[in-house]
C-alpha positions in Angstrom: 22.1 -8.0 35.0 20.2 -6.0 37.6 20.3 -2.2 37.8 19.6 0.0 40.8 19.2 3.7 41.4 20.7 5.6 44.3 18.0 7.2 46.5 17.9 9.5 49.5 17.4 7.7 52.8 17.2 10.4 55.6 20.3 12.4 55.3 22.2 9.6 53.5 22.0 7.8 50.2 21.0 4.2 49.7 20.1 1.6 47.2 16.8 -0.3 47.2 17.2 -4.0 46.4 14.4 -5.7 44.6 13.0 -9.1 45.8 14.9 -10.7 42.9 18.2 -9.1 43.9 17.7 -10.2 47.6 16.9 -13.7 46.5 20.0 -13.9 44.3 22.1 -12.6 47.2 20.3 -14.9 49.6 19.8 -12.1 52.1 16.9 -10.8 54.1 15.9 -7.4 55.5 18.4 -6.5 58.3 21.3 -8.6 56.9 24.6 -6.8 56.2 26.2 -6.6 52.8 29.8 -5.8 52.0 31.3 -3.8 49.1 34.6 -5.5 48.3 37.1 -4.7 45.5 37.1 -7.3 42.8 40.0 -8.3 40.6 40.3 -5.9 37.6 39.4 -2.8 39.5 35.6 -3.4 39.9 33.5 -3.8 43.0 31.4 -6.6 44.3 28.3 -6.4 46.6 28.2 -9.6 48.7 26.9 -11.0 52.0 30.4 -12.6 52.4 32.3 -11.0 55.2 36.0 -11.1 54.4 37.0 -10.3 58.0 34.9 -13.3 59.3 36.5 -15.5 56.6 40.0 -14.4 57.8 39.1 -15.2 61.4 37.7 -18.6 60.5 40.9 -19.5 58.5 43.0 -18.6 61.6 40.7 -20.7 63.8 41.0 -23.7 61.4 44.7 -23.4 61.4 44.9 -23.3 65.2 42.5 -26.3 65.4 44.7 -28.2 63.0 48.0 -27.3 64.6 46.9 -27.8 68.2 44.4 -30.6 67.8 46.0 -32.7 70.6 45.7 -29.8 73.1 42.1 -29.2 72.1 41.4 -32.9 72.4 42.8 -32.9 75.9 40.8 -29.8 76.9 37.6 -31.4 75.7 37.8 -34.2 78.2 
């Protein structure tokens, strides 16, 4: 388990991630992290964007349902 302290960043608060934490999350400086609610009432810090995943699921559904239309448009 990794532990972090909250620090002041300008007029806001922030958390400094260690190199080990960034490696485990597979993120780099400038990447966006998302705080999501986890089952059981906890929280999860992740690079996974739930809105992007929702949009991709919709796109995959459209591509599956309308594959003939998409095939005709690609010609």
